[in-house]
N, C-alpha and C positions, 0 to 999 in steps of 0.2 A: 149680717150674721156674725158669728163669733170670730171667724178668721179675719174679717175686716177690722174687728176691734183690736186685734193684736198685730195686724200687718203694719208695716212701716217701710218707708223707702230706704233701702240700704244699697250702697254701691258694692256689688259682688267683688271679691278679690280675684283677680286674674293674674296668672303667672305664665309667662312664655319664655322658654329657654331654648336656645339653639342647640339641637341634639348632636351637632358635630363635635368631634373630639377636640377638647381644649385642655390646657395644662394648668392654668391658674386664674383665679378670680382676682382682679386688681381694681383698686379705686383709681379713677382717671379724672383728669382735669380737662379743660376745653381743648388742649392740644391733642387729645385722643379722640376728638369728636368724629373722626373718620373711621373709627373701628366698626367692623361689620356686625359683630354679634353682640347685641345689647340684651341685658336681662332687665325686664320690667318687673320689679317686685310689687309695687302697688301704686296706684294713681296718687295716693296721699303722701307717699314718701318722696323726699326732695332730691336726694342724691342719685346719681346714675352709676351703674356698674357695667363693666364690659368684660367679656372673656377674650383673652388674648393668648397667643402662642409665645409672645415675647418673654424673655427671662428678666425678672425684676430682682435686683440684688437685695438680699436681706438687709433690713434697716433703712432702706430708701423709701421715699414717699410712694405710696401705692402698694407696698408689699403687704400681703395678707397671709398670715400664718395660722392655719386651723389648729395648731397645737397650743394655742393660748390656754392658760389655766381656766378651767371651766367650773361653774357651780354644779354641773351635772355629774362630776366625777373627776378625781385627781389623776387618773391614769394618763400617762403620756400617750399622745397619738403620733409621735415621731416615727415609731416603728410600724411598718406595714401600712402606712398611709397611702391610700390609692391616689393615683393621679385624678385631678378634677374631672377629666374627660371620661373616666371609668365610673364615676359616681352616677347614681340614678338621678332622674330629673328632680324628684322631691328633695334629695340630699343637696343638690346644687342650689335649689331655691332656698333651703334652710340656711346654707352657708352665706348666700348673698344677703338674706334678710338679717342674719346676725350682724353682718358688717354694717348694714344700713341702720339697724336699731342700736348699734354700738353695744352688742351683747356677745360675750364669749361663747362660741359654739361648744357643745358637749359631745363627747364620744358616745355616751350612753344614748343620747337622742339619735345620733347618726345610726347607731346599731338598731335602735328601736324602730326607726322608720322602715327598716327592711323586714320586720317581724309582724306578728299579729297583735302584739300588745306593746304599747308605748306608755311608760310610767315615769313621771317626774315627781312622784309623791314626796312631800315633806322637804322640799329644797328651798322653801321660802321665796319662791319666784313671784315677781310682781307682774302687773299687766304688760309692762314693756318687755319683760323677759319671756313671757309666754307667747308674745306676738310672732316671733320667727317660727315657732312650732306650728302655729295655726296657718301661716303662709305655706309651709311645707306640706301640710296635710291636705291642702286643696289639690295637690298633684300626686297624692298617694293612694294606692289601691290595695295595700297590704294590711295596714293597721285597722283592726276591728274594735279594739278596746283602748280608750284613752283615759289615763288616770292622772289628774292634776290635783288630787286632794292634798290637804294640809299645806297649802301655800298661801299667798296673799294676792290673788289675781284681782279681787274686787269685781265690781260691775263692769268695768272697762275690759278686763280680761275675759269675762264671761261673754261680753258683747263680741269680742274678737272670735271666740269659739263659735258663736251663733253665725257669724258671717262666714266662717270657714265651712260650717255645715251646709250652707247654701250650695256649695260646690262639691264637697266630699261625698263620695258614693260608696264608702266601705264601712264607716264607723257604725257599730250597732250598740256599743256600751260606753257610757260616759260617767266618770266619777269626778264631781266637783265639790266633794264634801270638805268642810272646814276651810272655807276660803273667804269668810267674812263678806259675802256678797250682799247681805241685808235685804231690805225691802225692794230696792231697785233690781237686785239680782233675782228676787222672787218673780217680778214681772217678766224678766227675760226668760226665766225658767218656764213660766207659764206659756210663753210664746213657743218655746222649744217643744214642750209637751203637746201643744195643740197642732203644730205644723210639721213636726218631723215625720218624714216618710220612712226612715230607716232605724232610728234609735229604739231599741227594745228594752234597754236597761239604763236607768238614771239614778245615781246616788247623790243626794244633796243634803246629807246629814251635817248637823252642826254649822249652819249658816245664819243663825240668829233670825230665822223667820218667825214672825209674831202673828197674833190673831188677825190683824189687818191685812196680812199677806195671804191668808187662807182663801179669800174670795177668788182672786185671779187663778190660783192653783186649782181650786174646785171647778171653776168654769172650764179650764183647759182639760180637766179629766172627763168632763161631760162629752167632749168632742173627740177625744183621743181614740184612735183606732189601731195604733201600732204599739204603743208602750205596754210592756208586760210586767216590768219590775220597777218599783219606785221606793226609794229609801228617804224618808223625811224625819228620821230619828234625831234626837239630841238638838231639837229646836225649841222655840218658846211658844208653842201652841197651848192655849188653855182651853177652858170649856167652850167659849165662843168659837175659837178656831177649830176645835174638834167637831162642833155642830156644823160649821160651814164646810169643812172637808168631807164630812159624811154625805152631804148633798151630792158632791162630785162622785164619791164612791158608789152611791146608790144608782147613778145613771151610767157609770163607766161600763164599757163592754169589752175592754182589752186587758186590764190588769189581772195578773194571776198572783203576784207577790207584792205585798205592801208592808212597810215597816214604819210604824208611828211610835215606836218605843222611846222612852226617855223624854217625854213631853209632860204636860200638866193637864191632861184631858179631864180627869176627875169624873164625877157622876154624870154631868151634862154631856160630856163627850162620849161616855160609855152608852148612854141612852140613844144618842144619835147614831153611833156606829152599829148598835144592835138593830136599829130600824133599817139601816142600810143593808145589813147582812141578810135581812129577810127578803130584800128585793134583788140584790146583786146575784148574778148567775155565773160569774167568771172567777171570782177571787178564790184561790186555793190555799194560800199561805198568808197568815196575818200575825204580825208581831205588835202587840199593844202592851208590852211589859213596861213596868216602871211608870205608871200613869195615875196611881192613887185612886183606883176605881172603888175600893172598899167592897163590903158584902153587897150593898145595894147595886153597885155597878156590875158586879159579877152576876147578880140575879138576872138583870136584863140581857146580858150577853148570853147567859145560859138559855134563856127563853128563845133567843134567836137560833140557837143550835138545834132546837126542836123543829125548826122550819127550814133552815138552810140545808141544802143538799149538795153543796159544792166544796165547802171548806175542808181541807185535809190537815193543815197544821195550824194550831192556835197557841200563842205564847202569852200567858197571863201572869208571868213571874213578877214577884215583888209588887203586888197591887193591893196590899193590906187586906187580903182575903182571909177570912176566918172560917169557922165551922159552918156557919149559915151559908156562906158562899159556896163552900164545898158541897153542901147538901143540894143546893140548886143545880150545880154542875152534875151531880150524881143523877138527879132526875132527868136531866137532858141526855146523859149517856145511856139511860135505859132505852131510849128510842132512836138516838142518832146512829146512822149506819155509814157515815162517810168520813168522820174524823179519824185520822190515823196516828196523830202525834199531838199530845197535850202537855204543855209545860206549865207547871204551877210552882216552880222553885221559889224559895225565900218568902213563902206565905205562912201564916199561922193557922193552918188548916186543922190542927189538932190530930191526935191519933185516930179519933173516931171519924173525922172528915176523910182522912186517907183510907180508912177501912171501907166507908160507904162508897167511895169512888171505885174501889176495886170490886166490890160486890156488884155495882151497877154494870161494870164491864163484863163480869162473869155471867150475870143473869140476862144479858142482852145477846141472844143468839146471832143477831145481825151486826154486832159491834165490829168495827174495823180497827179499833185501837191497837197499834203495834208497839207504842212506846208511851209510857207515862212517867213524867219527870217530877219528883218531889224532893229535890235537893234541900237539905236543912229542914226537912219535915220528918219527925220521928214516926215510926210505925210500930204496931203491935205484932207479936209473934203470930197471932191469928190472921193478921193481914198478909203475912208471908205465906201462910197456908192457902189463902185465897189466890195469891200470885201463882202458886204451884198448880192449883186447879185450872187457872186460865192457860198456863203453859202446857198442860196435858192435852188441851184442845188446839191451842195455837203456840207451837214451840218457839216461834219467833218473837213472842211478846217479851218486852223489856220493861222492868220497873227500876227506876233510880230513886233512892231514898236515903235518909240519914240513918241514925242508930235505931236498933230495935229495943223497945222498952217493954217492961213486964206488965204495966197497968195503964189504964186510960189516963190521958192528960186532963185530970179533973180541974186544975187551975185554969186551963185554957177554955174549958166549957162552963166555968162558973158564971161568967158574964152572960152567956146565952140563957142559962137557967133563970137568972135574975130577971132578964128582960121578959121572959115568958110569964113569970109571976106578976110583973107589973102590968102586962097586957091583960091577964085574967082578972086582976083586981079592978 
């Protein structure tokens, strides 16, 4: 089955630290081989570390100062630095692993290991520099959110995170966005989606995933039973990738939030996603903005809204949607009773398109729309009157729009009129 397809033999990371009070972690040579308390960082690591009560003079061989300048923050740790024996187990694992990997430890990481959220966002960390953090998290029960976005961990760093997750029992949210993991990383991400028993949120935006990577991700979505939120925005999925991902969306039974914005899904992707929405019974929030759907793509998405009974939030901003697309959405809103938030910002809907959307919301007694976003879309004064009618029944209704104009946007509608004349002839 699918789990076997993604399974692979991985040596779990095990860390055992003597819990007795100690004062300093030092690097030792063979003459210290009789020391009693040994820290085993990883089977793959070569050097050995020992915890000792002996005092090691600064500057001498084996002296380890945790106040080294760190890429995680420039604040000095000389003040209020706890004795090593007073640190938690995961903190001591982190410090030992930093020494082993020849990476300067960070005060921010040490503090984060004791909180619910650990973030090293945007610090340009490599796979080697992320490794000590993954070691520490195998012995951590506090951190529920790990943010390693905007670094350069690559596939090796992501692999270290997966190995850590084999043992970690607290992480529920992971952000690996903008890490240049590429196709190899997409395969690792797929394994993570398919096999994780705890992660509910994964953000993998901006990792250069392409159409050929969509297949393994889609397969993992078909078997996922835990993941609830997935962000795949700012990647390189085109029509073929969108069609493949839609297959996974259609069969998925756990996702409630999905972000596919800022890709290149176009009409083919829109058609596939629309078909998936007719079958999916779980998805509540969908962001497919900035994908170039055009009026044709908007029409098929609109048709799915007449069938789908679960979606609450839909973002179709900047999708080259004009008046015809707005009309198709208006027809859907005449019957849809579950959508609460519709975003159509930065589209050329025309004043008439905006007017028809508001009329549809007003005339549907079962409409659940609480917020309609039309940023940079001009509206007529008559549309504002419709807005007030809606608010008289639903005071919480919010309309966001651009300027109010005095007459219809005839220039925007001219192309529509011309198309209709051509069809009739």
